[in-house]
C-alpha positions in Angstrom: 0.0 0.0 0.0 2.9 2.4 0.7 4.2 1.9 -2.8 0.8 2.8 -4.2 0.4 5.9 -2.1 3.9 7.1 -2.9 3.2 6.5 -6.6 0.0 8.5 -6.4 1.9 11.4 -4.7 4.6 11.3 -7.3 2.0 11.2 -10.1 0.2 14.2 -8.6 3.6 16.1 -8.4 4.4 15.3 -12.0 0.9 16.3 -13.1 0.9 19.6 -11.3 4.5 20.3 -12.5 3.5 19.6 -16.1 0.5 21.9 -15.8 2.0 24.7 -13.8 5.5 25.1 -15.3 6.5 25.9 -18.9 8.3 23.4 -21.0 12.1 23.9 -20.4 11.8 24.4 -16.7 9.4 21.5 -16.0 12.1 18.9 -16.5 13.6 20.0 -13.2 10.5 18.5 -11.5 9.4 15.8 -14.0 12.7 14.0 -14.4 13.4 13.2 -10.7 9.7 12.2 -10.2 9.8 10.0 -13.3 13.0 8.3 -12.0 11.3 7.7 -8.6 8.1 6.4 -10.4 10.2 3.9 -12.3 12.0 2.7 -9.1 8.8 2.4 -7.1 6.9 0.8 -9.9 9.6 -1.9 -10.1 9.2 -2.5 -6.4 5.5 -2.6 -6.8 5.8 -5.2 -9.5 7.9 -7.4 -7.2 5.4 -7.0 -4.4 2.4 -8.0 -6.6 4.1 -10.9 -8.4 4.4 -13.1 -5.2 1.6 -13.7 -4.2 0.0 -12.9 -7.5 -2.4 -10.0 -7.5 -3.4 -9.6 -11.1 -4.9 -6.1 -11.1 -2.1 -4.7 -9.0 0.5 -6.3 -11.1 -1.0 -5.0 -14.4 -1.3 -1.5 -12.9 2.3 -1.7 -11.6 3.6 -2.7 -15.1 1.6 0.0 -16.8 2.9 2.5 -14.3 6.5 1.4 -15.0 5.9 2.0 -18.7 4.4 5.4 -18.0 7.4 6.2 -15.9 9.8 5.3 -18.8 7.8 7.4 -21.2 7.8 10.3 -18.8 11.6 10.2 -18.9 11.7 10.2 -22.7 8.6 12.0 -24.1 8.2 15.7 -23.5 5.1 16.0 -25.6 2.8 13.7 -23.6 3.8 14.4 -20.0 0.3 15.5 -18.8 -1.6 12.4 -19.9 1.2 10.1 -18.6 1.3 11.7 -15.2 -2.5 11.5 -15.1 -2.3 7.8 -16.1 0.0 7.1 -13.2 -2.5 8.6 -10.8 -5.5 6.7 -12.3 -3.6 3.4 -12.5 -2.7 3.6 -8.8 -6.3 4.6 -7.9 -7.5 1.4 -9.7 -4.9 -0.7 -7.8 -5.9 0.9 -4.4 -9.6 0.3 -5.1 -8.9 -3.3 -6.1 -6.9 -3.8 -2.8 -9.9 -2.6 -0.8 -12.4 -4.7 -2.7 -10.4 -8.0 -2.3 -9.4 -7.2 1.3 -11.0 -9.6 3.8 -13.8 -8.2 5.9 -13.0 -7.7 9.6 -15.2 -9.2 12.1 -16.0 -7.3 15.3 
């Protein structure tokens, strides 16, 4: 869950940085967040692979791909940063849906 929350926070930082700052200066924010997104997504892939959580694993792989494209594609930073946030929201929702119910 910590990986997901950190990825959501980094996605929001990348999204706000892409929207608020003009093109040449935005790389000062986007590049470090994209590197952290790639690293945390790789850890999230490992966390979801054993035991297998299909939705979380697919979301983590897609987040890793978005992180790599954030590093290389300047034209599509806003949709990619938004995709990171949406993918992690899907993974968080799936975790709450499949979580066992607690008995009082």
